[in-house]
Backbone as a printed PyTorch tensor [residue, N CA C, xyz], in Angstrom:
tensor([[[131.1460, 232.2440, 188.4590],
         [130.7050, 231.3450, 187.4040],
         [129.6460, 230.4110, 187.9820]],

        [[128.5530, 230.2700, 187.2760],
         [127.4930, 229.3770, 187.7290],
         [127.7420, 227.9700, 187.1990]],

        [[127.0270, 227.0480, 187.7550],
         [127.0720, 225.6670, 187.3050],
         [126.7370, 225.6050, 185.8140]],

        [[125.7510, 226.3790, 185.4030],
         [125.2920, 226.3500, 184.0050],
         [126.3670, 226.8410, 183.0430]],

        [[127.0510, 227.9400, 183.3750],
         [128.0370, 228.4660, 182.4390],
         [129.3490, 227.7070, 182.5110]],

        [[129.5760, 226.9530, 183.5680],
         [130.8140, 226.2050, 183.6870],
         [130.7890, 224.8800, 182.9520]],

        [[129.6430, 224.4820, 182.4270],
         [129.4810, 223.1750, 181.8020],
         [129.1620, 223.3000, 180.3320]],

        [[129.9440, 224.0030, 179.5970],
         [129.5880, 224.2930, 178.2130],
         [129.8380, 223.1400, 177.2490]],

        [[130.8830, 222.3460, 177.4270],
         [131.2250, 221.4330, 176.3490],
         [130.4430, 220.1340, 176.2710]],

        [[130.4720, 219.2250, 177.2490],
         [129.8620, 217.9270, 176.9480],
         [128.3420, 217.9360, 176.8470]],

        [[127.6910, 218.9280, 177.4080],
         [126.2330, 218.9250, 177.4300],
         [125.6080, 219.0360, 176.0320]],

        [[126.0470, 219.9570, 175.1590],
         [125.3810, 220.0740, 173.8530],
         [125.5210, 218.8550, 172.9500]],

        [[126.5300, 218.0350, 173.1630],
         [126.7720, 216.9160, 172.2630],
         [125.5910, 215.9480, 172.1540]],

        [[124.9140, 215.6130, 173.2480],
         [123.7660, 214.7010, 173.0620],
         [122.7040, 215.2880, 172.1370]],

        [[122.4450, 216.5760, 172.2450],
         [121.4560, 217.1780, 171.3600],
         [121.9540, 217.1860, 169.9220]],

        [[123.2570, 217.3940, 169.7470],
         [123.8130, 217.3940, 168.3960],
         [123.6460, 216.0140, 167.7580]],

        [[124.0130, 214.9730, 168.4870],
         [123.8940, 213.6380, 167.8960],
         [122.4260, 213.2610, 167.6780]],

        [[121.5550, 213.6860, 168.5670],
         [120.1220, 213.4360, 168.3630],
         [119.6320, 214.1660, 167.1170]],

        [[120.0810, 215.4010, 166.9290],
         [119.6620, 216.1730, 165.7660],
         [120.1410, 215.5010, 164.4940]],

        [[121.3850, 215.0520, 164.4550],
         [121.9270, 214.3930, 163.2650],
         [121.1350, 213.1230, 162.9690]],

        [[120.8780, 212.3180, 163.9930],
         [120.1520, 211.0630, 163.8100],
         [118.6850, 211.2980, 163.4260]],

        [[118.0490, 212.2790, 164.0520],
         [116.6170, 212.5010, 163.8510],
         [116.3070, 213.2520, 162.5620]],

        [[117.2300, 214.0750, 162.1270],
         [116.9890, 214.8790, 160.9440],
         [116.4590, 216.2540, 161.3120]],

        [[116.4810, 217.1720, 160.3790],
         [116.1600, 218.5660, 160.6810],
         [114.6980, 218.8500, 160.9810]],

        [[113.7890, 217.9850, 160.5660],
         [112.3660, 218.2620, 160.7530],
         [111.7760, 217.6640, 162.0260]],

        [[112.5350, 216.8500, 162.7240],
         [112.0390, 216.1610, 163.9120],
         [112.1220, 217.0700, 165.1340]],

        [[111.0800, 217.0780, 165.9320],
         [111.0840, 217.8400, 167.1820],
         [111.8370, 217.0560, 168.2460]],

        [[112.7390, 217.7300, 168.9330],
         [113.4750, 217.1230, 170.0420],
         [113.1300, 217.9080, 171.2990]],

        [[112.6360, 217.1930, 172.3040],
         [112.2660, 217.8280, 173.5670],
         [112.9200, 217.0560, 174.7020]],

        [[113.5400, 217.7940, 175.5820],
         [114.1100, 217.2050, 176.7820],
         [113.2440, 217.6050, 177.9650]],

        [[113.0920, 216.7060, 178.9050],
         [112.3630, 217.0240, 180.1320],
         [113.3870, 217.4380, 181.1730]],

        [[113.1490, 218.5810, 181.7910],
         [114.0440, 219.0390, 182.8420],
         [113.9330, 218.1540, 184.0750]],

        [[114.7970, 218.4170, 185.0270],
         [114.7770, 217.6380, 186.2540],
         [113.8830, 218.3050, 187.2930]],

        [[113.5350, 217.5780, 188.3120],
         [112.6170, 218.0620, 189.3430],
         [113.0570, 217.4950, 190.6910]],

        [[112.4960, 218.0140, 191.7570],
         [112.7800, 217.4710, 193.0810],
         [111.5970, 216.6390, 193.5630]],

        [[111.7900, 215.3370, 193.7100],
         [110.7160, 214.5080, 194.2430],
         [110.4910, 214.7630, 195.7370]],

        [[111.4050, 215.5080, 196.3520],
         [111.3260, 215.7850, 197.7900],
         [110.5830, 217.0810, 198.0990]],

        [[110.2530, 217.8670, 197.0920],
         [109.6610, 219.1820, 197.3120],
         [108.3840, 219.1000, 198.1430]],

        [[108.3760, 219.8240, 199.2270],
         [107.2100, 219.8890, 200.0940],
         [107.0690, 218.7380, 201.0690]],

        [[108.0630, 217.8520, 201.1190],
         [107.9450, 216.6800, 201.9790],
         [108.5630, 216.8740, 203.3580]],

        [[109.4910, 217.8150, 203.4770],
         [110.2080, 217.9760, 204.7360],
         [111.2920, 216.9370, 204.9290]],

        [[111.4670, 216.0590, 203.9420],
         [112.5120, 215.0340, 203.9850],
         [113.8600, 215.7170, 203.7470]],

        [[114.9360, 215.0860, 204.1560],
         [116.2730, 215.6790, 204.1710],
         [116.6480, 216.4920, 202.9300]],

        [[116.2670, 216.0640, 201.7560],
         [116.6720, 216.7660, 200.5330],
         [115.7060, 217.8740, 200.1200]],

        [[114.7170, 218.1570, 200.9200],
         [113.7630, 219.2430, 200.6510],
         [114.3440, 220.5320, 201.2210]],

        [[115.3760, 221.0420, 200.5370],
         [116.0890, 222.2290, 201.0150],
         [116.2430, 223.2460, 199.8900]],

        [[116.4450, 224.5090, 200.2460],
         [116.6990, 225.5280, 199.2230],
         [117.9470, 225.2240, 198.3870]],

        [[118.9620, 224.6470, 199.0020],
         [120.1920, 224.3420, 198.2650],
         [119.9340, 223.3470, 197.1370]],

        [[119.1020, 222.3610, 197.3920],
         [118.7570, 221.3890, 196.3480],
         [117.9860, 222.0970, 195.2350]],

        [[117.0900, 223.0090, 195.6100],
         [116.3570, 223.7750, 194.6090],
         [117.2770, 224.5890, 193.7180]],

        [[118.2850, 225.2010, 194.3010],
         [119.2580, 225.9830, 193.5230],
         [120.0240, 225.0690, 192.5760]],

        [[120.4780, 223.9300, 193.0630],
         [121.2130, 222.9870, 192.2270],
         [120.3590, 222.5060, 191.0540]],

        [[119.1200, 222.1520, 191.3300],
         [118.2390, 221.6960, 190.2500],
         [117.9770, 222.8020, 189.2320]],

        [[117.8420, 224.0290, 189.7040],
         [117.6660, 225.1610, 188.7820],
         [118.8780, 225.3140, 187.8780]],

        [[120.0540, 225.1450, 188.4510],
         [121.2660, 225.2630, 187.6440],
         [121.3810, 224.1310, 186.6330]],

        [[121.0260, 222.9290, 187.0430],
         [121.0420, 221.8000, 186.0980],
         [120.0580, 222.0560, 184.9680]],

        [[118.8720, 222.5520, 185.2950],
         [117.8830, 222.8470, 184.2560],
         [118.3600, 223.9580, 183.3320]],

        [[119.1170, 224.9140, 183.8590],
         [119.6770, 225.9670, 183.0010],
         [120.6750, 225.3800, 182.0070]],

        [[121.4650, 224.3990, 182.4410],
         [122.3970, 223.7310, 181.5280],
         [121.6190, 223.0510, 180.4060]],

        [[120.5510, 222.3670, 180.7640],
         [119.7390, 221.6730, 179.7580],
         [119.1180, 222.6770, 178.7960]],

        [[118.5560, 223.7690, 179.3350],
         [117.9570, 224.8020, 178.4700],
         [118.9960, 225.4060, 177.5390]],

        [[120.1810, 225.6940, 178.0820],
         [121.2510, 226.2810, 177.2680],
         [121.6380, 225.3330, 176.1450]],

        [[121.8390, 224.0610, 176.4800],
         [122.2190, 223.0790, 175.4640],
         [121.1270, 222.9370, 174.4110]],

        [[119.8740, 222.9110, 174.8500],
         [118.7590, 222.7450, 173.9090],
         [118.6150, 223.9400, 172.9710]],

        [[118.9970, 225.1160, 173.4420],
         [118.7960, 226.3160, 172.6370],
         [119.9450, 226.6190, 171.6820]],

        [[121.0050, 225.8530, 171.7210],
         [122.1110, 226.0880, 170.7970],
         [121.6520, 225.8700, 169.3620]],

        [[122.1750, 226.6710, 168.4200],
         [121.7030, 226.5810, 167.0330],
         [121.7470, 225.1820, 166.4320]],

        [[122.7840, 224.4240, 166.6980],
         [122.8810, 223.0860, 166.1250],
         [121.9090, 222.0980, 166.7280]],

        [[121.4580, 222.3710, 167.9540],
         [120.5630, 221.4370, 168.6390],
         [119.1180, 221.6330, 168.1990]],

        [[118.6880, 222.8970, 168.1550],
         [117.3010, 223.2090, 167.8260],
         [116.3470, 222.3020, 168.6000]],

        [[116.5300, 222.2480, 169.9060],
         [115.6990, 221.4190, 170.7700],
         [114.9640, 222.3130, 171.7660]],

        [[114.0490, 221.7370, 172.4900],
         [113.2970, 222.4440, 173.5260],
         [113.4220, 221.6810, 174.8310]],

        [[113.1820, 222.3710, 175.9150],
         [113.1310, 221.7070, 177.2100],
         [111.7920, 221.9850, 177.8580]],

        [[111.1170, 220.9360, 178.2760],
         [109.8910, 221.0880, 179.0470],
         [110.3110, 221.1780, 180.5140]],

        [[110.1260, 222.3290, 181.1130],
         [110.5310, 222.5520, 182.4970],
         [109.4220, 222.0660, 183.4210]],

        [[109.6180, 220.8910, 183.9960],
         [108.5940, 220.3030, 184.8490],
         [108.8190, 220.5940, 186.3300]],

        [[109.9300, 221.2220, 186.6700],
         [110.2190, 221.4980, 188.0850],
         [109.0880, 222.2540, 188.7800]],

        [[108.5120, 223.2900, 188.1560],
         [107.4220, 224.0020, 188.8380],
         [106.2030, 223.1160, 189.1190]],

        [[105.9950, 222.1060, 188.2910],
         [104.8620, 221.2070, 188.5080],
         [105.0110, 220.4200, 189.8060]],

        [[106.2580, 220.1580, 190.2040],
         [106.5360, 219.3500, 191.3860],
         [106.6720, 220.1760, 192.6660]],

        [[106.6910, 221.5070, 192.5490],
         [106.8810, 222.3450, 193.7330],
         [105.8400, 222.0290, 194.7940]],

        [[106.3210, 221.5860, 195.9400],
         [105.4420, 221.2890, 197.0620],
         [104.6000, 220.0400, 196.9140]],

        [[104.8550, 219.2380, 195.8710],
         [103.9940, 218.0820, 195.5900],
         [104.7380, 216.7530, 195.6050]],

        [[105.7950, 216.6660, 196.3880],
         [106.5600, 215.4160, 196.4350],
         [105.7130, 214.2210, 196.8050]],

        [[104.8580, 214.3820, 197.8270],
         [104.0050, 213.2680, 198.2380],
         [102.9020, 212.9860, 197.2230]],

        [[102.4180, 214.0290, 196.5530],
         [101.3370, 213.8580, 195.5820],
         [101.8290, 213.2490, 194.2770]],

        [[103.0510, 213.6130, 193.8340],
         [103.5450, 213.2210, 192.5200],
         [104.5370, 212.0590, 192.5250]],

        [[104.8750, 211.5390, 193.7020],
         [105.7680, 210.3800, 193.7960],
         [105.2690, 209.4780, 194.9250]],

        [[105.9450, 208.3720, 195.0920],
         [105.7130, 207.5160, 196.2630],
         [106.9040, 207.6520, 197.2000]],

        [[107.3210, 208.8990, 197.4020],
         [108.5170, 209.1890, 198.1860],
         [108.4170, 208.6480, 199.6100]],

        [[107.2280, 208.5690, 200.1550],
         [107.0610, 208.0320, 201.5100],
         [107.5210, 206.5770, 201.5790]],

        [[107.5210, 205.8980, 200.4370],
         [107.9840, 204.5070, 200.3600],
         [109.3970, 204.4200, 199.7850]],

        [[110.0270, 205.5920, 199.6020],
         [111.3840, 205.6240, 199.0710],
         [111.4760, 205.6170, 197.5600]],

        [[110.3510, 205.7820, 196.8740],
         [110.3080, 205.7420, 195.4060],
         [110.2300, 207.1750, 194.8740]],

        [[111.2990, 207.6400, 194.2380],
         [111.3550, 209.0150, 193.7440],
         [110.8170, 209.1740, 192.3250]],

        [[110.4430, 208.0810, 191.6940],
         [109.9480, 208.1740, 190.3180],
         [108.5640, 208.8230, 190.2820]],

        [[108.2540, 209.4870, 189.1650],
         [106.9220, 210.0910, 189.0430],
         [105.8390, 209.0170, 189.0710]],

        [[104.7380, 209.3150, 189.7620],
         [103.6000, 208.3970, 189.7480],
         [102.6970, 208.7390, 188.5600]],

        [[101.5130, 208.1500, 188.4920],
         [100.6450, 208.3700, 187.3230],
         [100.1610, 209.8190, 187.2370]],

        [[ 99.9070, 210.4790, 188.3760],
         [ 99.5100, 211.8970, 188.3430],
         [100.6340, 212.7540, 187.7730]],

        [[101.8490, 212.5020, 188.2370],
         [102.9970, 213.2610, 187.7440],
         [103.2590, 212.9630, 186.2750]],

        [[103.1290, 211.7040, 185.9010],
         [103.3490, 211.3360, 184.4990],
         [102.3610, 212.0520, 183.5850]],

        [[101.1200, 212.1830, 184.0300],
         [100.1190, 212.9120, 183.2410],
         [100.4870, 214.3860, 183.1280]],

        [[100.9670, 214.9910, 184.2140],
         [101.3700, 216.4060, 184.1890],
         [102.5880, 216.6030, 183.2860]],

        [[103.5310, 215.6770, 183.3460],
         [104.7170, 215.7550, 182.4860],
         [104.3070, 215.6020, 181.0230]],

        [[103.4250, 214.6620, 180.7450],
         [102.9510, 214.4650, 179.3640],
         [102.2610, 215.7240, 178.8440]],

        [[101.4710, 216.3710, 179.6990],
         [100.8090, 217.6100, 179.2890],
         [101.8340, 218.7020, 178.9860]],

        [[102.8740, 218.8100, 179.8160],
         [103.9320, 219.7960, 179.5650],
         [104.6420, 219.5050, 178.2540]],

        [[104.8970, 218.2370, 177.9730],
         [105.5290, 217.8630, 176.7000],
         [104.6390, 218.2090, 175.5170]],

        [[103.3570, 217.9100, 175.6210],
         [102.4370, 218.2250, 174.5150],
         [102.3510, 219.7300, 174.2860]],

        [[102.2670, 220.4970, 175.3470],
         [102.2080, 221.9510, 175.1900],
         [103.4930, 222.4860, 174.5770]],

        [[104.6100, 221.9040, 174.9640],
         [105.8840, 222.3230, 174.3900],
         [105.9120, 222.0210, 172.9020]],

        [[105.4470, 220.8580, 172.5160],
         [105.3840, 220.5010, 171.1000],
         [104.4550, 221.4230, 170.3260]],

        [[103.3080, 221.7360, 170.9180],
         [102.3070, 222.5530, 170.2290],
         [102.7650, 223.9830, 170.0120]],

        [[103.4620, 224.5540, 170.9740],
         [103.7830, 225.9810, 170.8910],
         [105.2600, 226.2950, 170.7790]],

        [[106.1040, 225.3550, 171.1880],
         [107.5360, 225.6280, 171.1670],
         [107.9650, 226.6250, 172.2190]],

        [[107.1210, 226.8580, 173.2230],
         [107.4270, 227.8460, 174.2560],
         [107.2410, 227.2300, 175.6370]],

        [[108.1500, 226.3550, 176.0770],
         [107.9460, 225.6600, 177.3420],
         [107.8650, 226.5690, 178.5590]],

        [[108.4340, 227.7740, 178.4560],
         [108.3930, 228.6650, 179.6120],
         [106.9720, 229.1270, 179.9370]],

        [[106.0370, 228.9230, 179.0410],
         [104.6560, 229.3140, 179.2980],
         [103.9150, 228.3220, 180.1900]],

        [[104.5220, 227.1860, 180.4960],
         [103.7720, 226.1200, 181.1280],
         [103.9660, 225.9720, 182.6150]],

        [[104.6950, 226.8830, 183.2290],
         [104.7790, 226.8300, 184.6890],
         [103.3900, 227.1250, 185.2210]],

        [[102.9080, 226.3100, 186.1370],
         [101.5580, 226.5660, 186.6600],
         [101.5120, 227.8540, 187.4590]],

        [[100.3420, 228.4280, 187.5170],
         [100.1550, 229.6270, 188.3320],
         [100.4290, 229.2620, 189.7870]],

        [[100.8250, 230.2370, 190.6270],
         [101.1280, 229.9180, 192.0300],
         [100.0140, 229.1460, 192.7310]],

        [[ 98.7540, 229.4440, 192.4450],
         [ 97.6620, 228.7200, 193.0990],
         [ 97.6410, 227.2470, 192.6680]],

        [[ 98.0120, 226.9650, 191.4050],
         [ 98.0640, 225.5780, 190.9430],
         [ 99.2210, 224.8320, 191.5900]],

        [[100.3490, 225.5210, 191.8030],
         [101.5000, 224.8820, 192.4360],
         [101.1800, 224.4530, 193.8550]],

        [[100.3020, 225.1670, 194.4940],
         [ 99.9430, 224.8600, 195.8680],
         [ 98.8010, 223.8570, 195.9530]],

        [[ 98.3060, 223.4340, 194.8000],
         [ 97.2510, 222.4360, 194.7670],
         [ 95.8900, 222.9980, 195.1160]],

        [[ 95.7060, 224.2900, 194.9220],
         [ 94.3950, 224.9240, 195.2360],
         [ 93.4580, 224.8260, 194.0740]]])
């Protein structure tokens, strides 16, 4: 059993209550989680953390895709791959997205709203490497 399939009950409820409050015509988008440590070599820049974050994002995607939720998830994890120093101030201990990351996240949200297909927005491998 994966982390994603083991967490079926409490996760969908936030989307359900958001759907009830927002109404049927409102778009609901959740932003997935990311690793601010990716590419930094800092202690949490490990494959195990990547697996955990992938599983958490799968839970969010699963909850968002349930019929009652009718929500989307903008998967921003690929945007952060290898860009911990570029997209955060992690060198100063600040894991929050900086202005470059915020712009990339906003673009992912807009594309998700425009097309309803967030899986199309993972950058090409050359973009992930900052080339």
